[in-house]
C-alpha positions in Angstrom: 39.1 102.7 -105.5 35.9 101.8 -103.9 33.2 100.1 -106.1 29.7 99.0 -105.4 29.1 96.3 -102.7 28.6 92.7 -103.7 25.6 90.7 -103.3 27.5 88.9 -100.3 28.0 92.1 -98.4 24.7 94.2 -99.1 24.0 94.4 -95.4 27.2 96.5 -94.5 26.1 99.4 -96.7 24.5 100.9 -93.4 27.7 100.6 -91.5 30.3 103.5 -90.8 33.1 103.6 -93.6 35.7 102.2 -91.1 33.5 99.3 -90.2 32.7 98.7 -93.8 36.3 98.5 -94.8 37.0 96.1 -91.8 34.1 94.0 -93.2 35.5 93.9 -96.5 38.7 92.4 -95.0 37.1 89.7 -92.9 36.8 86.0 -93.8 33.2 85.2 -94.8 31.5 81.7 -94.6 28.7 80.0 -96.4 27.3 76.4 -95.8 27.7 74.2 -98.6 25.1 71.4 -99.5 27.2 68.8 -97.8 27.5 71.2 -94.7 23.7 71.6 -94.8 23.2 67.8 -94.6 25.9 67.5 -91.9 24.0 70.1 -89.8 20.7 68.3 -90.5 22.2 65.1 -89.2 23.8 66.6 -86.3 20.4 68.2 -85.2 18.7 64.9 -85.7 21.2 63.2 -83.6 20.9 65.7 -80.7 17.1 65.6 -80.8 17.4 61.8 -80.5 19.9 61.8 -77.9 17.7 64.4 -75.7 14.6 62.4 -76.2 16.1 59.0 -75.4 18.9 59.7 -73.0 21.1 57.1 -75.0 25.0 57.4 -74.2 25.7 56.1 -77.3 23.9 58.9 -79.2 25.4 61.5 -77.1 28.9 60.2 -78.0 28.1 60.4 -81.6 26.6 63.8 -81.1 29.9 64.9 -79.4 32.0 63.4 -82.5 29.9 65.4 -84.8 30.3 68.7 -82.9 34.0 68.2 -82.5 34.1 67.5 -86.4 32.3 70.9 -86.8 34.5 72.7 -84.4 37.8 71.4 -86.1 36.5 72.2 -89.4 35.9 75.7 -88.6 39.2 76.5 -86.9 41.1 74.8 -89.8 39.1 76.6 -92.4 39.7 79.8 -90.8 43.4 79.0 -90.5 43.7 77.9 -94.1 43.0 81.4 -95.6 45.1 83.4 -92.8 48.5 84.8 -93.8 48.2 84.7 -97.5 49.2 87.4 -99.8 47.8 87.5 -103.2 48.8 89.5 -106.2 48.1 89.2 -110.0 50.4 89.5 -113.2 48.0 90.9 -115.9 48.2 89.7 -119.5 50.5 92.0 -121.8 47.5 92.1 -124.4 43.9 91.3 -124.1 41.5 91.1 -126.7 37.7 91.1 -126.3 36.1 87.6 -126.0 39.4 85.9 -126.0 41.3 84.4 -123.1 44.6 86.1 -122.3 47.2 84.3 -120.2 48.2 85.9 -117.1 48.9 84.6 -113.4 47.8 85.0 -109.9 50.7 85.2 -107.4 50.1 83.6 -104.1 52.4 83.8 -101.0 52.0 81.8 -97.9 53.6 84.0 -95.2 52.9 81.7 -92.3 55.7 80.0 -90.5 53.8 76.9 -90.2 51.0 75.0 -92.0 50.2 74.6 -95.7 47.3 76.0 -97.4 45.0 73.6 -99.4 42.5 73.6 -102.3 42.5 77.2 -102.9 40.5 79.1 -105.5 41.3 82.5 -106.9 38.7 84.5 -108.9 38.8 88.0 -110.7 35.3 89.4 -111.0 34.0 92.0 -113.3 33.3 95.0 -111.2 30.2 96.0 -113.3 28.6 92.6 -113.5 30.2 90.6 -110.9 30.9 87.7 -113.6 34.1 85.8 -113.2 36.6 86.9 -115.8 39.6 85.0 -114.5 39.9 81.9 -112.3 42.6 79.6 -111.1 42.8 76.8 -108.4 45.8 75.8 -106.2 45.9 72.5 -104.6 48.5 73.2 -101.9 51.1 75.9 -100.9 53.6 75.1 -98.3 54.4 77.5 -95.5 56.9 80.3 -96.7 56.4 79.4 -100.3 55.1 81.4 -103.1 53.4 80.1 -106.5 52.4 81.5 -109.7 49.1 80.3 -110.8 48.2 80.6 -114.5 44.7 82.1 -115.4 43.1 83.4 -118.5 41.5 86.8 -118.4 38.5 87.1 -120.8 36.3 90.3 -121.1 33.4 90.6 -123.3 33.9 94.2 -124.4 36.8 96.4 -125.5 38.0 99.6 -123.7 39.4 100.5 -120.3 38.5 98.2 -117.6 39.0 99.3 -113.9 39.7 96.1 -112.1 38.8 96.2 -108.2 39.4 93.0 -106.2 40.1 89.4 -106.1 38.4 86.5 -104.4 40.2 84.0 -102.4 38.3 81.1 -101.2 38.5 77.4 -100.0 36.5 74.6 -98.7 39.3 72.9 -96.7 39.3 70.5 -94.9 35.8 68.7 -95.2 34.1 70.8 -97.6 31.1 71.7 -95.2 31.6 75.4 -95.4 32.9 77.6 -98.1 35.0 80.4 -96.9 36.3 83.5 -98.8 38.1 86.7 -98.5 37.7 89.7 -100.7 41.1 91.3 -101.4 41.2 94.9 -102.6 43.7 95.1 -105.6 42.8 98.0 -107.9 44.3 98.0 -111.5 43.6 99.1 -114.9 43.4 96.9 -118.0 43.2 97.9 -121.7 41.1 95.5 -123.5 41.5 95.6 -127.4 38.7 95.0 -129.7 37.9 91.4 -130.9 39.9 90.7 -134.1 37.9 89.4 -137.2 38.8 89.1 -140.8 37.5 91.4 -143.4 38.9 94.9 -143.0 39.4 97.3 -146.0 43.1 98.2 -146.6 45.1 99.7 -149.4 48.6 99.9 -150.3 50.7 102.9 -150.9 53.8 101.4 -152.6 56.2 103.3 -150.5 59.4 101.9 -149.0 57.9 102.0 -145.5 60.0 102.7 -142.4 62.7 100.1 -142.3 60.5 97.6 -141.1 61.4 93.9 -142.2 59.3 92.2 -144.8 59.1 88.5 -144.2 58.4 88.0 -147.9 61.9 89.7 -148.8 64.9 87.8 -147.6 67.6 89.3 -149.4 71.1 89.3 -147.8 72.7 91.7 -150.2 73.0 95.4 -149.5 74.9 97.6 -146.9 74.3 97.0 -143.1 71.8 99.2 -141.7 71.5 98.1 -138.2 69.7 95.5 -135.9 65.9 94.8 -135.1 64.0 92.7 -133.1 63.3 89.2 -134.4 59.9 88.5 -136.0 58.5 85.1 -136.6 59.7 83.7 -140.0 63.2 85.2 -139.9 66.0 83.0 -140.9 68.1 81.8 -137.9 71.2 82.7 -139.7 70.4 86.5 -139.8 70.4 86.4 -135.9 73.2 88.5 -134.4 74.1 86.3 -131.5 76.4 88.7 -129.6 73.7 91.4 -129.3 71.1 88.8 -128.5 73.3 87.4 -125.6 73.9 90.8 -124.4 70.4 92.2 -124.4 68.4 89.0 -123.9 66.2 89.8 -126.8 66.6 88.1 -130.2 68.1 90.6 -132.6 68.7 90.0 -136.4 70.8 91.9 -138.9 68.9 94.4 -141.1 70.3 95.3 -144.6 69.2 97.6 -147.3 66.3 96.4 -149.4 64.7 94.9 -146.5 61.8 97.6 -146.4 58.1 96.9 -145.9 55.1 97.7 -148.2 52.8 100.5 -146.7 49.3 99.7 -146.0 46.5 102.1 -144.5 43.7 100.4 -143.0 40.1 101.9 -143.2 37.5 101.9 -140.5 34.4 102.0 -143.0 31.8 104.4 -141.3 29.1 102.8 -143.3 29.5 99.5 -141.5 28.3 98.8 -138.0 30.5 100.5 -135.5 31.8 97.4 -133.6 32.0 95.3 -136.5 34.2 97.9 -138.4 36.5 98.3 -135.4 36.9 94.6 -135.0 37.7 94.1 -138.7 40.2 96.8 -138.4 41.9 95.3 -135.3 42.3 91.9 -137.1 43.7 93.7 -140.3 46.4 95.6 -138.0 47.5 92.2 -136.5 47.6 90.5 -139.9 49.6 93.4 -141.5 52.1 93.6 -138.6 52.6 89.9 -138.8 53.7 90.3 -142.3 56.0 93.0 -141.5 54.4 95.9 -143.2 54.4 99.5 -142.3 50.7 100.1 -141.2 48.6 103.3 -141.1 45.0 103.7 -140.0 42.2 106.0 -141.0 39.8 106.4 -138.0 37.0 108.9 -137.7 38.5 111.2 -140.4 41.8 111.3 -138.9 44.7 109.5 -140.8 47.7 108.1 -139.1 50.4 107.6 -141.4 52.0 104.2 -141.8 54.8 103.2 -139.6 56.4 100.0 -138.3 57.5 98.5 -135.0 55.7 97.1 -131.9 55.1 100.4 -130.2 53.3 101.8 -133.1 51.3 98.4 -133.4 50.2 98.7 -129.8 49.4 102.5 -130.5 47.0 101.6 -133.5 45.3 98.8 -131.3 44.8 101.2 -128.5 43.3 103.9 -130.9 40.9 101.2 -131.9 40.1 100.1 -128.4 39.3 103.5 -127.1 37.3 104.6 -130.3 33.9 106.2 -129.3 30.9 103.9 -130.0 29.5 106.2 -132.5 31.8 107.7 -135.4 32.5 111.4 -135.0 30.7 113.6 -137.4 32.1 116.5 -139.1 35.5 115.7 -139.5 
């Protein structure tokens, strides 16, 4: 996926496509404030050495130029041979940080990489939506660097690329690479309290209700553990075999049914955010949850798959309520 050019590469828009792709992969550089002052001092020493012919000034000038040369060589080497990926969060809610990670691998045989910064930029605005820093990475090593993804609005987001940068070794120049890494990320609406919901008084879809802890009744089967389940209900043989905490489910452990209403009279984004918050709250309490959205009714059900389905419906709902349904 090729998106719009950033502010740092505006000049390549006139190049052929092949040269433009090569330009995207190259390492770019920009002087820092310290680098500007270093350059000013170097020019000043050079002018003084030329005007006076003082050998000591020429020696100082040579040292400064050698420092600049070494800095450029090491800075260029610092970003070479690095492979970067990302592990996106499982769930992302608008305006809330969601935990994920950048995966950095140093594929060089020799030489550590130092003081790396990784950033994910919003493809539309250029704002940083995830950022992480790595102090050092040995040759042949791989590191998972935790980061928090935060996006301002709900909906499907097309991620485009990452920025890998560093100021090693002296911080005179900031160098960076743009790494094309297209991906899609679904952002759920920001959850807030205050949605309208109504109960149905049914028995639900065999979803555990944390308020009902009866151990009587016939065995129905096993289900995934939810926060608040007693440890004594865990079925340890199945848990050990599958790696997922499972608990015993018996008759009488059924959830209440709740239907969440997206009020068409309220401001659209506020109503969707309230409904999202109510979906999370009702599922936390183990209830079977339904949804009434834009004239369409989704019957109450339970389970993590249904929970994500309802959140997805709310995340992708149109900005304006559909009329005539």
